[in-house]
N, C-alpha and C positions, 0 to 999 in steps of 0.2 A: 209683792213680798206678802201681802195678805194672803193670797192663795196658797202660798207655800205654807204658810203658818197654819192655816185652815186644815191642809192636807195633812200635816204633821200632827196635828191634834186628832183627827179623825182616825189616823192609822193607831196612834196611842190608846184611843178608846176602844177601838176594835180589838187591839191586843188585850186589853184589860177584860173586856167581855168576853172573848173566847177563851182566855186563861181560866177565867172562873166557870165558865160553862163546861169546860172540859174536864175540871176535878173529878166529878162522879165517875168518869171513864178512865180516869189515869191518863190524860192527855196533857203535856206540858207544851205550854206556847211560848215563843220569845220574839223579840224585836230588836233587830240591829239597826241603829242610827248610824249611817255611812257618812264619809265625807267624799272629796273630790278625790278619785283615784287616777291613776295613770291608764286610762282605756282611750280608745279612738274617738269617743264622743267630747272628751276633755282636752284634746289636742289645742284648741284655741286658748285654754287656760294658760299654758305653758308659754305662748308668744304675747299674751294681754288680751285682756276682754274689756268691754265697756262698762263703766261703774255707774252707780246711782248718781254721781255728780258729773257726769260725762267725761271723766276722765278715763285713760286706758291703763291698766296695771295688770302685772302677771299675779294670777292666783296661786296660792300654795296647793299642792297636791301631793298624794302620798302612793307608794306602791300597792298594787292591787293585791299583792301577797299578804299585806298586813291585815286587809279585810277578811281574807280567806282564813288567816290564823285566828283571827276574832271568832269567826263564824264557826269554826271547828271547836274554838274553847267554848262556845255557848252549849254545844251538844254533849260536853263531858259530863256534867253533873248526873248522879243517879234521879230516877223520876222522885224520889222523895225530896228532891230541891231543884231549883230552877233559877236561871238568869233571866228574868223577865225582860229587862231592858238593858241594853249596852250601847253606850256611844262612843264611836272610835272617831278621832278627829284630830287634824295636823296641829301640833304644838303651835306653830306660829301664825295660825289662822287669825285673821283681824277682828273677827266677830265670832263669841261662841256660839251664836244662834246658826251660823251656817254650817252646812253638812248634816 
């Protein structure tokens, strides 16, 4: 879990730095923090996956179209405004930090 947290903070920092560096060139940058979607890689989530306490539970996941809609939404504002960060998550996910 520490590695996941470190990676999330690294990507957030890179996003902020690049967004500031791009301002003089009228470059807008954004970051979509996603959750578990219905893709081939996540098929084991629907049948159950081992948890930290060694139990097996079904992980909530969402349709990939929802993430696509969020991605398109982030590109809608004009260059004078920007959605720097957006988190899309499953409403009934057990922890806010997941995804």
